[in-house]
C-alpha positions in Angstrom: 99.5 88.9 108.7 98.7 88.5 105.1 97.1 85.0 105.1 95.5 83.6 108.2 95.6 80.1 106.7 99.3 80.3 106.0 99.8 81.6 109.6 98.0 78.5 110.9 100.1 76.1 108.8 103.4 77.8 109.7 102.9 78.6 113.4 99.7 76.9 114.5 98.9 73.4 115.6 99.7 71.8 112.2 102.5 69.2 112.4 104.4 71.0 109.7 104.9 74.0 112.1 107.7 72.2 113.9 109.9 72.3 110.8 108.4 75.3 108.9 108.4 73.1 105.8 105.1 72.6 104.1 104.5 70.2 101.2 101.8 71.3 98.7 100.7 68.7 96.2 97.6 70.2 94.7 99.1 73.4 93.2 101.7 73.9 90.5 104.9 75.8 91.3 104.2 78.8 89.0 100.8 79.4 90.6 102.4 79.2 94.1 105.1 81.6 93.1 102.5 84.0 91.7 100.5 83.8 95.0 103.6 84.4 97.1 104.5 87.4 94.9 101.0 88.8 95.6 101.5 88.3 99.4 104.7 90.3 99.2 103.7 93.0 96.7 99.9 93.1 96.5 100.2 92.8 92.7 99.4 90.2 90.1 102.2 88.7 88.0 100.6 90.1 84.9 98.7 93.4 84.5 94.9 93.0 84.0 94.8 95.1 80.8 98.0 93.9 79.1 96.0 92.1 76.4 93.4 94.8 75.7 95.2 96.8 73.1 96.7 95.4 69.9 96.2 91.8 70.8 93.6 89.3 69.5 91.2 88.2 72.2 91.8 84.5 71.1 95.5 84.5 71.1 97.8 82.4 73.3 98.6 85.3 75.6 95.0 85.7 76.7 94.5 81.9 77.2 97.6 81.9 79.5 96.4 85.0 81.3 93.0 83.5 82.0 94.4 80.2 83.0 96.6 81.9 85.5 93.7 83.9 86.9 91.6 80.7 87.3 94.4 78.9 89.2 95.1 81.9 91.4 91.4 82.3 92.2 91.4 78.7 93.6 94.6 79.4 95.5 93.3 82.7 96.9 90.1 81.0 98.0 92.0 78.3 99.8 94.4 80.6 101.6 91.8 83.3 102.4 93.4 86.1 100.3 90.3 88.1 99.6 91.9 90.9 97.5 93.7 88.4 95.3 90.4 86.5 94.8 88.5 89.6 93.9 91.2 90.6 91.4 91.0 87.2 89.7 87.2 87.4 89.7 87.4 90.8 88.1 89.7 89.5 85.3 87.5 86.5 84.6 84.4 88.6 84.7 85.8 91.0 82.0 86.7 88.0 79.9 83.3 86.3 79.9 82.2 85.2 76.5 80.4 82.2 74.8 83.6 80.1 74.9 84.5 80.8 78.6 81.3 81.2 80.5 80.6 77.5 81.3 84.2 76.9 82.4 84.1 79.9 84.7 80.7 78.8 86.2 82.1 75.3 86.9 85.2 76.9 88.5 83.2 78.9 91.0 80.5 76.3 91.7 80.4 75.6 95.5 82.7 78.6 96.2 80.2 80.8 98.2 82.6 83.8 98.3 82.7 83.9 94.5 79.0 84.8 94.1 79.7 88.0 92.2 81.5 86.2 89.4 78.8 83.5 89.4 76.1 86.2 89.0 78.0 87.8 86.2 78.1 84.5 84.3 74.3 84.0 84.8 73.6 87.5 83.7 75.7 87.0 80.5 73.9 83.7 79.6 70.5 85.2 80.2 71.2 88.5 78.5 70.0 87.4 75.1 68.4 84.3 73.5 71.1 84.2 70.9 73.8 84.1 73.5 72.0 81.4 75.5 71.6 79.3 72.4 75.3 79.8 71.5 76.4 78.7 75.0 74.3 75.6 74.7 75.9 74.7 71.4 79.5 74.8 72.8 81.5 71.6 73.4 81.9 72.5 77.1 78.1 72.6 77.6 77.6 69.3 75.8 80.3 67.6 77.9 78.9 68.9 81.1 75.4 67.8 80.0 76.8 64.3 79.8 79.1 64.2 82.9 77.3 66.7 85.3 73.7 67.0 84.4 72.8 68.3 87.9 75.1 71.3 87.2 73.4 72.0 83.9 69.9 71.8 85.5 71.1 74.2 88.2 72.4 76.7 85.6 69.2 76.4 83.5 67.0 77.1 86.5 69.1 80.2 87.5 69.0 81.5 84.0 65.2 81.2 83.9 64.9 82.9 87.2 67.1 85.8 86.1 65.1 86.2 82.9 61.8 86.3 84.7 63.1 88.7 87.3 64.4 91.2 84.6 61.6 90.7 82.1 58.4 90.0 84.1 56.3 90.5 80.9 58.3 87.8 79.0 55.1 85.6 78.8 53.9 88.0 76.0 57.3 88.4 74.4 60.2 85.9 74.4 62.8 88.5 73.3 63.7 91.6 75.2 63.0 95.0 73.6 65.4 95.9 70.8 66.3 99.2 72.4 67.6 97.5 75.5 69.7 95.2 73.4 71.3 97.8 71.2 72.9 99.7 74.0 74.3 96.9 76.1 76.8 95.0 74.0 80.4 95.8 73.0 83.4 93.7 71.9 85.8 93.7 74.8 88.7 94.9 72.7 86.7 98.0 71.7 86.8 99.4 75.3 90.3 100.8 76.1 90.9 101.4 79.8 93.5 103.6 81.4 94.3 105.1 84.8 96.3 108.2 85.6 97.4 109.5 89.0 97.9 113.2 89.4 99.9 113.8 92.6 100.0 117.4 93.9 102.8 117.9 96.5 102.4 120.2 99.6 98.8 120.6 98.6 97.6 122.7 101.6 100.4 125.3 101.1 99.9 125.5 97.3 96.1 125.7 97.6 96.2 128.9 99.7 98.4 130.6 97.1 96.0 129.7 94.2 93.1 132.0 93.4 89.7 131.0 92.0 90.1 129.9 88.3 93.9 129.3 88.6 94.7 125.8 87.3 97.2 123.0 87.9 97.7 120.7 84.9 98.9 117.1 84.9 101.3 115.5 82.5 99.7 114.4 79.2 98.8 110.7 79.1 97.5 108.5 76.4 94.4 106.2 76.4 92.7 104.8 73.3 95.1 106.5 70.9 94.0 109.9 72.3 96.1 112.3 74.5 94.5 113.5 77.7 95.3 115.7 80.7 93.7 116.5 84.1 93.0 120.1 85.1 92.6 120.8 88.8 91.5 124.1 90.2 92.6 124.0 93.9 90.4 127.0 94.8 87.6 126.2 92.4 86.9 127.0 88.7 84.5 129.8 89.5 83.1 128.8 92.9 85.2 129.2 96.1 85.5 126.5 98.8 85.4 123.6 96.4 88.1 121.9 94.3 87.2 121.6 90.6 88.5 118.7 88.5 88.2 118.2 84.7 89.4 115.8 82.1 90.6 117.4 78.9 91.0 115.8 75.4 94.3 117.1 74.0 94.0 115.4 70.6 92.0 117.0 67.9 89.2 114.4 67.2 88.3 116.0 63.8 84.8 114.8 63.0 84.9 111.8 65.3 83.0 111.5 68.6 84.9 110.0 71.5 82.5 108.3 74.0 84.1 107.9 77.4 83.4 106.8 80.9 85.2 108.9 83.5 85.8 108.3 87.2 87.7 110.6 89.5 88.8 109.2 92.9 90.8 110.3 96.0 91.6 108.0 98.8 92.2 108.6 102.5 95.8 107.6 103.1 94.9 106.6 106.6 92.1 104.3 105.5 89.7 105.9 108.0 87.4 107.7 105.5 85.7 106.2 102.5 87.1 107.1 99.1 85.6 110.2 97.4 84.4 109.0 93.9 82.5 110.9 91.2 82.0 109.5 87.7 80.1 110.3 84.5 79.8 109.3 80.9 80.4 111.9 78.3 81.1 112.3 74.6 84.0 114.4 73.5 84.0 116.2 70.2 85.9 119.0 68.5 83.6 121.5 70.2 83.4 119.7 73.5 86.8 118.7 74.8 86.4 119.1 78.6 84.3 117.2 81.1 84.4 117.0 84.9 83.1 118.3 88.2 82.9 122.0 89.3 82.3 120.9 92.9 84.4 117.7 93.2 85.1 118.0 96.9 85.1 120.8 99.5 88.6 122.2 100.1 88.4 121.8 103.9 87.3 118.1 103.5 90.2 117.4 101.1 92.8 119.0 103.5 91.4 117.3 106.6 90.7 113.8 105.3 92.6 113.1 102.1 96.0 114.8 102.3 98.9 112.3 102.8 101.4 112.4 105.6 103.8 114.0 103.1 101.4 116.8 102.4 100.4 115.6 99.0 97.0 115.1 97.4 96.6 112.4 94.8 93.7 112.4 92.3 93.1 109.1 90.4 91.4 109.3 87.0 90.0 106.0 85.6 89.1 106.4 81.9 87.3 104.0 79.6 87.3 105.1 75.9 84.6 103.3 74.0 84.9 102.7 70.3 82.1 101.9 67.9 79.6 99.4 69.2 79.5 96.1 67.3 76.5 94.5 65.7 74.5 91.8 67.4 76.0 88.3 67.1 76.8 85.3 69.1 80.4 86.4 69.4 79.4 89.7 71.0 80.6 90.3 74.6 78.0 91.8 76.9 78.9 94.8 78.9 79.4 93.5 82.5 79.4 95.2 85.8 82.9 95.5 87.4 83.6 93.5 90.6 85.0 96.0 93.0 88.5 95.2 94.3 89.4 96.9 97.6 92.5 99.1 97.7 95.8 97.6 98.7 96.2 96.8 102.4 99.7 95.6 102.5 100.9 98.7 104.3 98.3 98.1 107.0 99.3 94.5 107.4 103.0 95.5 107.8 102.0 98.2 110.3 100.1 95.5 112.3 103.2 93.3 112.2 105.3 96.1 113.6 102.8 97.2 116.3 102.1 93.6 117.5 105.8 92.6 117.6 104.7 89.2 116.4 107.6 87.0 115.2 110.1 89.9 115.9 113.8 89.0 116.2 115.4 92.4 116.9 115.0 94.6 119.9 116.1 98.3 120.1 116.8 99.8 123.5 116.1 103.5 123.2 115.7 105.8 126.3 113.8 103.4 128.6 111.8 101.7 125.9 112.1 98.3 124.2 111.1 98.5 120.5 110.7 95.2 118.6 111.3 94.8 114.9 112.2 92.3 112.2 115.7 92.3 110.8 114.7 91.1 107.3 112.4 94.1 106.7 115.1 96.5 108.1 117.7 94.9 105.8 115.5 95.3 102.7 114.4 98.8 103.5 117.3 100.5 105.3 120.7 98.9 104.7 122.4 101.7 106.8 120.1 100.9 109.8 120.7 97.2 109.3 124.5 97.7 109.6 123.8 98.8 113.2 121.7 95.7 113.7 124.3 93.3 112.1 127.0 94.5 114.6 125.0 92.8 117.4 124.5 89.3 116.1 124.9 87.7 119.5 121.5 88.5 121.0 120.0 90.9 118.5 119.6 93.6 121.1 120.8 97.0 120.0 121.1 100.0 122.3 120.8 103.5 120.7 121.7 106.4 123.0 121.6 109.4 120.7 117.9 109.2 119.6 114.5 109.6 121.1 112.2 106.6 121.2 109.4 108.5 119.4 111.8 109.3 116.5 112.9 105.6 116.1 109.3 104.6 116.1 108.6 107.1 113.4 111.5 105.7 111.3 110.4 102.1 111.8 106.8 103.1 110.9 108.1 104.5 107.6 110.3 101.4 107.0 107.3 99.1 107.4 104.6 101.2 105.7 106.4 103.7 103.4 104.4 106.5 105.2 105.1 109.1 107.8 103.4 109.2 111.2 101.1 112.2 111.4 103.2 115.0 112.9 102.3 118.7 113.3 105.3 119.7 115.5 108.2 121.4 113.8 110.8 120.1 116.3 109.6 116.5 115.9 109.5 116.8 112.1 113.1 118.2 112.1 114.3 115.3 114.2 112.6 112.9 111.8 114.4 114.6 108.9 117.8 114.4 110.6 117.3 110.6 111.3 116.1 110.0 107.7 119.3 111.6 106.5 121.4 109.6 109.0 120.0 106.3 107.7 119.9 107.4 104.1 116.1 107.0 103.7 115.8 109.3 100.7 112.0 109.0 100.3 111.4 109.7 104.0 113.8 112.6 103.8 111.8 114.1 100.9 108.5 113.5 102.7 109.9 115.2 105.8 111.0 118.2 103.7 107.5 118.5 102.4 106.1 118.2 105.9 108.4 121.0 107.2 107.5 123.2 104.2 103.9 122.9 105.2 104.7 123.9 108.8 106.9 126.9 107.9 106.0 130.3 109.4 107.7 133.7 109.6 108.8 132.8 113.1 110.6 129.6 112.3 111.8 130.1 108.7 115.3 131.0 109.7 115.8 127.9 111.9 114.2 125.8 109.2 116.7 127.3 106.7 119.6 126.4 109.1 118.2 122.8 109.3 118.1 122.6 105.5 121.7 123.8 105.2 122.9 121.4 107.9 121.4 118.3 106.1 122.0 119.5 102.6 118.2 119.5 101.7 118.3 121.6 98.6 114.5 121.6 98.0 113.7 122.7 101.5 116.5 125.3 101.4 115.0 126.9 98.2 111.5 126.8 99.6 112.7 128.7 102.7 114.5 131.3 100.6 111.4 131.8 98.4 109.2 132.0 101.5 111.4 134.6 103.0 111.5 136.8 99.8 107.7 136.6 99.5 107.3 137.5 103.2 109.5 140.6 102.8 107.4 142.1 100.0 
């Protein structure tokens, strides 16, 4: 499901498929482990920004970090792991400088899918005559000139084409205008990047209880030695029907100016709608400590497209804090465009594995249905459910008589994806809660409590309270009591 190439080698016509043992001679063990870790987790073995703060850009950590990214890029390209490849491209793009650009260009040469990283390298080399001359003076350039002259000719032609395309009047001036140069270059370590997620539970219910100008505030987080927080107005700052979102500087900057790039984003948990993204650049001062969007997204749109199965709404804030721009020199790193990495799709892959039944080795008989699953995933995610599976080791067929097929499918959907199936029926939600408690799926239990809280009405609050008492769901019990007391006023 995660790598079509691996699937072919393991289960296809390849001769290795008979033994499920594959020998790989052109990759070191640490790179292979890192790739396998990504396949299982959708994460890199090292965080992309671990080296940005308080570390020299030339230290051993960064060299090891970039070396890992290069090796993983080659592995990702070989095994068709697009997201991993783009993550590695993004890392290498951010680390482009005079010393690394030729090595990176040589790495992606002939890899057609790495065109974005290749373009970033060419743009860097052609950004300034001083940079171009510095690259030509490097040992890597001289060695390639001797051993691979065709590659150097290709690079030179592409650089010339890029310069002509971006400076059509270059025949009258060999250098770009000074004003363009002064705003485009920063030392990499002088841009501090941070991300904060503000998750608002049972958003739909909370939003209806908030009036215009009433605010929800996130925890304080730190980026670039400054403290920040996110203010969300569920019913708008001063305009109804739209959610307002603002970033606030909590640290007194004194006489300093804090130049920042801000991007707010919310994603569709179902992956059906495009992410909602708004960004801006702003300068925070002692007199200007808030920046954001009065009409970030319509309330109805947020509720219908971006609220999760557990009723929550998550707002992501990506923040770049820029420090003082450096002076022009050959060691300057040019500001580069980000290579967009798609969001994680591991949950979707696991859902497809469950739905297809491919390579399943456990069968549940529920009502008149056969539901296929994979015992290893069940063992990792629900030890209590796996105890039921382990009791039937003879043929791995388990009959469950005291549960509906739809409820078991909902449980397995959560086990595979960590998400609830969309449900708007109180009875079905209650059965899911009971099953989550039975199999000790604590996260599913909490999500079902949130779902039931969103479905609560004056007509069903007492039965909901009884359900909460029966399964010892303290949060749902308190919510029902509070709802009842408010309804009686």
